[in-house]
N, C-alpha and C positions, 0 to 999 in steps of 0.2 A: 252446506258445511265441510263435508267430507273431502268432495270437489275443491273447496275454496282453502283446503290445507294443503291438498297435493300440490298444488298451483304454487301455491305461496312457497313452500318447502323446495319444490323446482328451481323459481324464481330464486331463492337463498344458494342454494347450490351451484345454479350457474354463477351466479356474483361468486363466490369464492373461488370458484376454477378460474373466470377470469382475474382474481387479485391474486390470485398462485402464479397465472401463467405469467403477472406483468411483474412480479417477484422475482421469481427466478429469472427472465431478462435483466434485469437492474442488477442482481448477484452476478449473473454472466458476463454482463458487462463491465463489472469494478472487479471481477478477478481478471478480467482480458486486460484490464486499462495498469493493474498492478505487474502481470507479466511482462508487462510493455516498460514498465518503468524497470524493471533487473534487467529485460534488455540491453535497454539504453545504458545502464548502469555498466553492466557488461564488456558494452563495447566501449565504453566510455565517452557515451556523446551526453556531455551535461547538460546542454543546450538544448535539446530535445525530450532529457529527462523532466528536466526544470519544467516546462512548457506543460506538464501533464498535472501541474500544481497550479492552484490558483495564485492570483495574484501575490497575495500574503499569505502564505501558509502559517499553524501552527507545529511547532516541533517539541518532543521533549526529546532529549537527544545528552548523554553525560556531556559529550565532547561541546556541547553548548552552552553548560553550565547547569544549572538547578531549576526546576518549574521550565513551565511553558515559554518559548522565545518565538517569537516571529519571524518570518526571514522571507524576503521576494525571492523573485525566481534568480534574480543576479545574485542574490547571496548562498543561495543553493547552488548556482554553477561556480561561483567563488571556493565557497567550502567543499565540492567536490574534485575541484583544479588542482586543489594544494592538497588533496589526501591523494589524488593519483601523478603527484610528484613524489610525495613522500615515500609512495606504494604504485608501483606504474605497472605492475600486475594485479592488481585487487580485480579481485571477482566473488560476486556475490553465488551462490549452489541454494537455490529453493531446496527444501527439504519436508514442506507440507506447508499445504495452507488451510485455513480454516475460515470461515463463515460465520459473522455475529450480526445478525439482520440482514436488514437490506446495506446499512450504509457503511458497515466496517468488514473489512480483512486482514485476516491474521497471517502473518506469515512467518512459518520459523525458516531460519535460513543458516548458513555456514560463510561467512566472508572470509575470504583467502587471500596473501599475496606475499610477499618479497620483502622485509624491512630493508632501511638502507645498511645495515651490518652484514646483511645476505644471508638475516635467518629468516625461515620460512614461519610463517604464521597461521594457524586456523582460528576463527572468533565466531564459536557458538549467537548469534544475535536471534530476537525476535523484535517484531514490528506491528503495530497496528495501524492500519490507513484505513482512515475515515472519508469517503467519497460523497460528494455533492454534485448533482448534475456535471458528472461525467470527469470532476476533476478532484483532485488530491487535496483534501483541505485541512487533513491535522495528517500528521507523520510522527507516531509514538514509537520511541524508541529505544528494548531492554536489553543491555548487554553486562557484563561483567565490565567493569571501569579499570581495573588494576593492572 
């Protein structure tokens, strides 16, 4: 009986280590994907950035209205291209990345640029990305919209 318990606990420990390693791998890949998204944003590579999302992703963004709005990749390209026309030097600088479970990456960042009247701005933003199968499925963004 004692040997059976030892074998059982050894087996449970091995499975738990394998699950932890797999979760760590997925979390690391998800963070890499999000960092790539910010890299494309800062290079104003909107098409490449949009390819990191599923065909039609869910967004929460004050600029899109209230509630959840579904956006295609082309709509993502169009939105950020228009934003880029208004703010030609727009960029996002990551302050901190937080992990929330396997699928969610929370990013605290500061968006900055120059407005059409040549005034500079800095806007603190927080986005929760939900990632499934290597693609962003949800992009819920929060900032002061005044």
